[in-house]
Structures are given as C-alpha cells and as structure tokens.
C-alpha positions, 0 to 999 in steps of 0.5 A: 257843568250840566253835562257833568251832573247828567253823566254822574246821574246816569252813571248812578242809575246804571250802577243801581240798575246793575246791582238791582238786576244782579240781586234779582238773578243771584239773590241778596247776600242774606238769601245766599247765606241762608242757602249756604246754611241749608246746604250745610244742614243737608251735608250734615244729614248725609253724614249723620245718615252714614254714621247711623247706618254704620252704627246699626250695622255694627250694633244691630240696632239704631242708636238711642240718640245722636250723642251715641254717634259722637261718643265713638270715633269709629263712626267718623262724625264730629259734634259740629255735624250733629248740630244746626249751623245757625242755632247750634241745637242738636238736630231732632232724631226720632226712632220711627221703627226697628229699622227706620228713623227721622231727622228734622231741622228748621230750614231757611229756604224752600227746596220743595222742587229741588232734590238732594240725592244720597248714596243708595238713591235716597231723595229728600226735599224740604220746605221752609221751616221745620222739615223731616227726612224719613229714613229706612235702613238698607236691607243689607244692614237689617237682614242679619238682625232678622236672620234665625241662625240655622245650626249645622249638625255634622255626624261625629267621625273618628279618624281612621288610623293607618297601620302602615307604621304600626309594629306587627304582633310579637308572634310575627316579629323576627326576634 
C-alpha cells in the first residue's frame, strides 16, 4: 500500500512540476489573455492608421475625431476597431499638427523591446500602461495639400478653314 501512496505522491509532484514549468515558459492564461488584448489594440491601431490616411488623402485634412472615420463606410473601419477591446472606450486621438497625430491606449504588457511594423516601415513599441503612437502622414498624401496650382496659359488660336470645299466666287463660276 505504501508503494501505491508513494506512486500517487510522485505523480502529483511530477504533474505539478510540469504545470509550473509550462507557466514559466508560455505564461499563465491571464498573461496570454493580456498579450492577446494588446495584439488586438495594435491591430486596431493599424486599421485606424490606414483609415486616417485614406480620409486625409480624400479630404485633404486629418479627421477631427475618430468618429468621423466610422460615419463613412468608404474608410472600411468598424466601430469595434475604434474602441479598446477591454474597456470599450474610444482610443485617444489627438491632432499634433497639420499632417501628424497621436493614437493612445492603455496596454497590459510591456513590449518596449518588441517592434510592431506597419505598412510604410513605421515602427511602434509600447510600455505597460498608457502609451501613444506618434504618426506623420506619408508625403504622397500631403503633397497635394501644399502644392500651389500653376495656371497654364495657352495662346488662343483660331482654327484654319480649308477652302477646298468652298464655292468659287460668282464671276468664276461657269453658270
């Protein structure tokens, strides 16, 4: 009977040790959930960034608020993309200049050493807690805003009339 108790105790110790090691390697379910929420926030930031760029390209200005993006289906953004997945609050959006803005959120994990890449080569790292991503629009979007139209002046020309089909003067007509 003693061997049986010893076997059961050894089995519990082994299973407990494996569970502990797995938590150390991959993290607890709560930390994995926090990581998934932060990845969702980053995906939302990427979607918002694309929608703001498209809005700016079409309207020649930054949107006054994030709600302006969801009012028009042209920008392919849903209400869920504009809100934090946990708190359900609208992400912070602040216009920093004519062609720059910041997006802020409260992150659950520290990814100061990891880098998220977006189209155009933009990088963003965040710390745990309140972090902001500073964005400046690409030049191909803002160049038309600053371009001064140059009027094209062309001389007025009158079209030349061909006299091949014209009738000859009455004195030269045979009738």
